[in-house]
N, C-alpha and C positions, 0 to 999 in steps of 0.2 A: 345756213349760211349767213354771215352778218353781211348788211349794205352797208358798202363805202363809202355814197353821200352819208350817212349819218354823222360819220367820223370827220365832223368840220371843226372843230375846236382845238389850235394847237394847247400843247400844254407842254412843260417841265416837270419831271420829277426829280425829285433830290436826296439823295442817301445820306441819312447820319453817320458821320464818321468820328469818332474819340480816340483822341491822340493824347499824348503825355508832353507838358509842357516842360519838361526835363526838373521841375522844381517837386514833383509830386503831383501835380493838379492834373484832372482832366479837363479837355479844351475841346468844344463840341462844335464842330463846322458840318457844312453840309456841302457836297461835292455833287454836279449835277452825272444825270446816269448817261451811258453811251447813247447814241442813237435818239438825241432828242434835238427840236421838240417831237413828241408824241402827237397823234391824233385821237381826239375822244369825240364822244356823244353827251353834251351837257345835259344832263335830267334833273331838274328844277324839283325841291320837297317841300321847302319852306322856309319861311324868313319871322325871325323873330325879334320884335323891339319891344324894349321895356324901357322904363324908366329908373333908375338908381341915381341915387345921391342929389336929390333936387331938381336940377336941369340938367344934369348928364345923361345922353339917352346912348344904353348899349343895345348896337342888333348883333343878330348873329344870323349869318345865311346857311344853311344845309343845303347840299348836293349830289347828286352821284356823277359819276362820269363812266361810261363803259369803254374801254380801250382794249385794244388787243393786248391778249396774257402777257405779261412778264414775269417770269419768275422772283426777279430781283425786289419789285415793288412789295414792300410790305408796310405794316402802320408806323413804322419809325420813318418811312422816307417823309415830305412832305410835295407836296403841287403848286408850281406857280400858273397862276389861269392869269392873263391879261396882267393888268398890275397888282395881283393880291396875292398873298401866301395863305394855302390852305392846310390843315391837319387832316391826315387822313386817319378816322375813326373807324376803330375794328379791325378785324383783319382783311383784306380784298375778298372777294366774292369771286370764285371761281364757279365758271358754267362749264360744267363737263362735254356737254354737246356740242358746244361752240366753241369757237378759239377765241375768246373773250373772257374781260374781269370786270369787276364793276366796282370804283372807290366810292365810300363813303366820303364826302367832305364838309369840313367845317372850317368857315374863316377865322383864321387867327387873327386878333383883336389889340 
């Protein structure tokens, strides 16, 4: 059974929706899933910084979020946490014995 006290980070999950603009082109937009914000446990994995193009520094932050299972969350969704937007890398991992899932997230720069 999951300890509720660890789910201390509010996150918003947005689902990718594709619609037609009437001119034959597809328009991608994100809509917030119902029951947001959700609560998750933030699990740091790593942060990478590397220099590119002389003085410009690119950083990439990776972490995991453990949250209650929601079958609507897929790898096409994105996560809003604090003031940043993150993509979900790979498929969310389900833990069959517990009622939770783990999202591998990477910052969108």
